[in-house]
C-alpha positions as CSV (number, residue, x, y, z in Angstrom):
1,X,57.6,-36.0,-175.0
2,X,55.1,-36.0,-177.6
3,X,54.1,-39.7,-177.0
4,X,53.3,-38.9,-173.2
5,X,51.6,-35.8,-173.7
6,X,49.3,-37.9,-176.4
7,X,48.4,-40.7,-174.3
8,X,47.6,-38.1,-171.5
9,X,45.2,-36.8,-173.7
10,X,43.6,-39.5,-174.8
11,X,43.4,-40.4,-171.4
12,X,41.6,-37.3,-170.3
13,X,39.2,-38.2,-173.4
14,X,38.5,-41.1,-172.0
15,X,38.1,-40.3,-168.6
16,X,35.2,-37.5,-169.6
17,X,33.3,-39.7,-171.7
18,X,32.8,-42.1,-169.0
19,X,31.9,-39.9,-166.5
20,X,28.9,-38.2,-169.4
21,X,27.8,-41.7,-170.0
22,X,27.6,-42.9,-166.2
23,X,25.2,-39.4,-165.8
24,X,23.5,-40.0,-168.7
25,X,22.2,-43.2,-167.6
26,X,21.8,-41.6,-164.0
27,X,19.5,-39.3,-165.4
28,X,17.6,-41.8,-167.6
29,X,17.0,-44.1,-165.4
30,X,16.1,-41.3,-162.7
31,X,18.4,-43.1,-160.4
32,X,18.2,-41.8,-156.5
33,X,19.1,-42.7,-153.0
34,X,16.1,-44.9,-151.8
35,X,13.6,-42.7,-149.6
36,X,14.2,-44.8,-146.7
37,X,17.8,-43.9,-146.4
38,X,16.5,-40.7,-146.0
39,X,15.4,-41.4,-142.3
40,X,19.2,-42.3,-141.5
41,X,21.0,-39.0,-142.3
42,X,22.6,-37.6,-139.2
43,X,23.1,-34.1,-138.4
44,X,20.8,-31.9,-141.0
45,X,17.4,-31.3,-140.5
46,X,15.1,-33.0,-143.2
47,X,11.7,-32.4,-144.6
48,X,9.2,-34.9,-144.9
49,X,5.6,-35.2,-145.7
50,X,3.2,-38.0,-144.4
51,X,0.0,-39.6,-142.6
52,X,0.6,-39.0,-138.6
53,X,-0.9,-42.3,-137.1
54,X,-0.8,-41.7,-133.5
55,X,0.6,-39.1,-130.9
56,X,1.1,-40.8,-127.5
57,X,2.1,-38.6,-124.6
58,X,5.6,-40.0,-123.1
59,X,5.7,-37.7,-120.3
60,X,5.0,-34.1,-120.7
61,X,6.4,-32.5,-122.8
62,X,7.5,-35.7,-124.8
63,X,5.5,-37.2,-127.5
64,X,6.1,-40.3,-129.4
65,X,4.5,-40.1,-132.9
66,X,4.2,-42.6,-135.8
67,X,3.8,-41.2,-139.5
68,X,3.5,-43.3,-142.2
69,X,4.3,-42.6,-145.8
70,X,1.8,-44.4,-147.9
71,X,3.5,-44.3,-151.1
72,X,6.5,-45.4,-149.9
73,X,5.0,-48.3,-147.7
74,X,6.4,-47.5,-144.7
75,X,6.0,-45.8,-141.2
76,X,8.7,-44.2,-138.9
77,X,8.8,-43.5,-135.0
78,X,9.3,-39.6,-133.8
79,X,10.2,-38.0,-130.4
80,X,8.6,-34.7,-130.3
81,X,9.3,-32.2,-127.6
82,X,6.2,-29.3,-127.1
83,X,8.3,-27.2,-125.2
84,X,10.7,-26.9,-128.7
85,X,7.6,-26.2,-130.6
86,X,5.9,-23.6,-129.1
87,X,3.4,-23.4,-132.0
88,X,1.9,-27.2,-131.1
89,X,0.4,-28.0,-127.8
90,X,-1.2,-31.9,-126.6
91,X,-4.8,-30.9,-128.2
92,X,-3.4,-29.5,-131.6
93,X,-1.3,-32.7,-131.9
94,X,-3.9,-34.6,-131.2
95,X,-6.6,-33.3,-133.8
96,X,-4.0,-34.0,-135.9
97,X,-4.0,-37.7,-135.9
98,X,-5.4,-39.3,-139.1
99,X,-4.0,-36.6,-140.9
100,X,-2.0,-35.4,-143.3
101,X,1.4,-33.0,-141.6
102,X,4.7,-31.5,-143.2
103,X,7.4,-31.8,-140.5
104,X,11.1,-30.9,-140.0
105,X,13.6,-33.2,-138.2
106,X,16.9,-34.5,-137.3
107,X,18.4,-37.8,-137.0
108,X,21.2,-39.1,-134.9
109,X,22.6,-42.3,-133.3
110,X,22.5,-41.9,-129.5
111,X,23.6,-44.5,-126.7
112,X,20.4,-45.2,-124.9
113,X,21.9,-46.0,-121.4
114,X,19.0,-49.1,-119.7
115,X,20.9,-50.4,-116.5
116,X,23.5,-49.1,-114.3
117,X,25.0,-51.8,-112.0
118,X,27.3,-51.7,-108.9
119,X,28.8,-54.7,-107.3
120,X,26.4,-57.0,-109.6
121,X,23.5,-55.4,-108.4
122,X,21.3,-52.7,-110.7
123,X,20.8,-49.4,-109.3
124,X,17.9,-49.0,-111.4
125,X,15.7,-52.3,-110.1
126,X,16.5,-53.7,-113.4
127,X,16.2,-57.2,-114.0
128,X,18.6,-59.2,-116.3
129,X,15.8,-61.0,-117.7
130,X,14.3,-57.5,-118.5
131,X,17.3,-56.1,-120.7
132,X,17.4,-57.5,-124.0
133,X,20.0,-59.3,-125.4
134,X,22.7,-57.9,-127.4
135,X,23.7,-55.0,-125.1
136,X,27.0,-52.9,-124.9
137,X,29.0,-52.2,-121.6
138,X,31.1,-49.6,-120.0
139,X,32.6,-49.8,-116.9
140,X,33.9,-46.6,-115.2
141,X,33.6,-43.9,-112.9
142,X,29.7,-42.5,-112.8
143,X,29.5,-38.8,-112.3
144,X,27.0,-36.0,-113.4
145,X,24.9,-37.7,-110.8
146,X,24.9,-35.1,-108.1
147,X,21.3,-34.7,-107.7
148,X,18.1,-36.2,-108.4
149,X,16.9,-34.8,-111.6
150,X,14.4,-32.0,-111.4
151,X,11.9,-30.9,-114.1
152,X,10.8,-33.0,-117.2
153,X,14.2,-32.9,-118.9
154,X,17.0,-35.5,-118.2
155,X,20.0,-35.1,-116.8
156,X,23.7,-35.6,-119.0
157,X,25.1,-38.9,-117.0
158,X,28.8,-39.7,-117.7
159,X,30.4,-43.2,-117.1
160,X,34.4,-42.9,-117.3
161,X,37.1,-45.6,-117.8
162,X,40.5,-43.6,-118.2
163,X,41.9,-46.6,-120.1
164,X,39.1,-47.4,-122.6
165,X,36.1,-44.6,-123.3
166,X,33.9,-42.2,-121.9
167,X,30.5,-42.1,-122.9
168,X,27.7,-39.5,-121.7
169,X,24.3,-40.3,-121.3
170,X,20.9,-38.4,-121.7
171,X,18.8,-40.2,-118.4
172,X,16.8,-39.0,-115.4
173,X,19.0,-38.9,-112.1
174,X,17.4,-41.2,-109.3
175,X,18.8,-41.4,-105.7
176,X,20.7,-44.3,-105.6
177,X,22.6,-43.1,-108.9
178,X,23.5,-39.8,-106.6
179,X,24.8,-42.4,-103.8
180,X,26.9,-43.8,-106.4
181,X,28.3,-40.9,-107.5
182,X,32.3,-40.7,-108.2
183,X,32.2,-44.9,-107.6
184,X,32.7,-47.4,-110.2
185,X,29.7,-48.8,-112.1
186,X,28.9,-50.9,-114.9
187,X,26.6,-49.1,-117.6
188,X,24.4,-51.0,-120.0
189,X,23.5,-49.4,-123.2
190,X,22.0,-49.7,-126.7
191,X,22.5,-48.0,-130.0
192,X,19.3,-46.6,-131.4
193,X,18.6,-43.6,-134.2
194,X,16.5,-41.2,-132.4
195,X,14.3,-39.4,-135.2
196,X,13.7,-35.9,-133.5
197,X,11.0,-33.6,-135.0
198,X,11.9,-30.1,-134.4
199,X,8.7,-28.3,-136.4
200,X,5.5,-29.7,-137.4
201,X,2.2,-28.1,-139.0
202,X,-1.0,-29.5,-140.8
203,X,-1.1,-30.1,-144.5
204,X,-3.3,-31.2,-147.0
205,X,-2.1,-34.1,-149.6
């Protein structure tokens, strides 16, 4: 019994010693996650600081902006909805191009719907040659397409396969999709990382 207690005590001391050495090494080397990995974090809002390279109108209120991080030698593309950031308008955003900005953003993986086909024919008028290679697809019943999308924000489209999976897509509903509501279709989609800015302001380096 005493031998078992002694062995457990020695093991505990060794474990703490190893953990202490590992912590000491990290503190000495300054080891931390690479900056690029911050862009792939999902869910929580992240804060960043960078040089606004461009701001392109993607159909109001959406803008696509490119922000460069010179010290880390890379740039990243973000989406921005001006209806969600009330203290920024197109003229203000244009004036910030070429300047440093501080901003908060979220990053998540989304399913980007690129084509919907029925009986082998695209309901969106997309040619097979226009689609990138390696797309994923889902076959099932189309729902959420009861009305043509009105306004600037996309509707929520769903393709449901009761024996496999059900996926939702943010998409602008067309008359062709409305006609296909409740019928079997094949959706072709790509998984992409969406970086969405939720606040932004001008900043000095």
